[in-house]
C-alpha positions as CSV (number, residue, x, y, z in Angstrom):
1,M,-16.1,5.6,-4.8
2,A,-14.0,8.6,-5.4
3,S,-11.8,8.9,-8.2
4,R,-8.1,9.6,-7.7
5,E,-8.5,13.0,-9.5
6,N,-11.4,14.1,-7.1
7,L,-9.7,12.9,-3.8
8,Q,-8.2,15.8,-2.1
9,L,-6.2,14.8,1.1
10,I,-6.8,16.7,4.3
11,E,-3.7,16.3,6.6
12,G,-4.9,15.3,10.0
13,E,-8.3,14.0,8.5
14,D,-7.2,11.7,5.8
15,Y,-3.5,11.0,6.8
16,Y,-0.9,12.0,9.2
17,W,2.9,11.6,9.2
18,E,4.8,9.0,11.4
19,S,8.5,8.6,11.3
20,G,8.5,10.2,7.8
21,L,5.8,7.9,6.5
22,M,2.3,9.0,5.5
23,V,-0.4,7.0,7.3
24,F,-3.8,6.9,6.0
25,T,-6.8,7.3,8.4
26,A,-10.1,5.2,8.3
27,R,-11.8,8.2,6.9
28,F,-9.4,8.1,4.0
29,H,-10.1,4.5,3.3
30,L,-13.9,5.0,3.6
31,R,-13.8,7.9,1.1
32,R,-11.7,5.8,-1.3
33,G,-14.3,2.9,-1.0
34,Y,-12.3,-0.2,-1.3
35,C,-9.4,-2.1,0.3
36,C,-6.2,-2.0,-1.5
37,K,-5.0,-5.3,0.3
38,N,-1.8,-3.6,1.7
39,D,-2.7,-4.4,5.3
40,C,-3.0,-0.6,6.0
41,R,-3.0,0.2,9.9
42,H,-6.5,2.1,9.8
43,C,-8.2,-0.1,7.2
44,P,-11.8,-0.2,7.9
45,Y,-12.3,-3.1,5.6
46,K,-10.1,-5.7,7.4
47,N,-13.2,-6.7,9.4
48,A,-16.2,-6.6,7.0
49,A,-18.5,-6.4,9.9
50,A,-16.9,-3.3,11.2
51,T,-17.5,-1.3,7.9
52,T,-21.1,-1.0,6.9
53,Q,-22.8,1.0,4.1
54,A,-23.8,3.3,7.0
55,D,-20.2,4.1,7.7
56,V,-19.6,5.0,4.0
57,N,-22.8,7.1,3.9
58,D,-21.8,9.0,7.0
59,V,-18.6,10.0,5.5
60,K,-20.2,11.0,2.4
61,A,-22.9,13.1,4.2
62,R,-20.2,15.0,6.1
63,E,-18.2,15.7,3.0
64,A,-21.4,17.1,1.3
65,N,-22.1,19.2,4.3
66,D,-18.5,20.5,4.5
67,G,-18.5,21.3,0.7
68,S,-15.6,18.9,0.1
């Protein structure tokens, strides 16, 4: 789980703007590592079967390769 201090957001990958509101992507939620229970549009944790440890590991591996 990424700490708030270490989580640098990338527009277009972690969030986008819609009608003046910031919308977080599934990538952001996976990087954060938990559900905030706010019924986010792209929350991968809504359906526990859809989010596996492999999904989390994939995001972390891509970040490590990108130097993020």
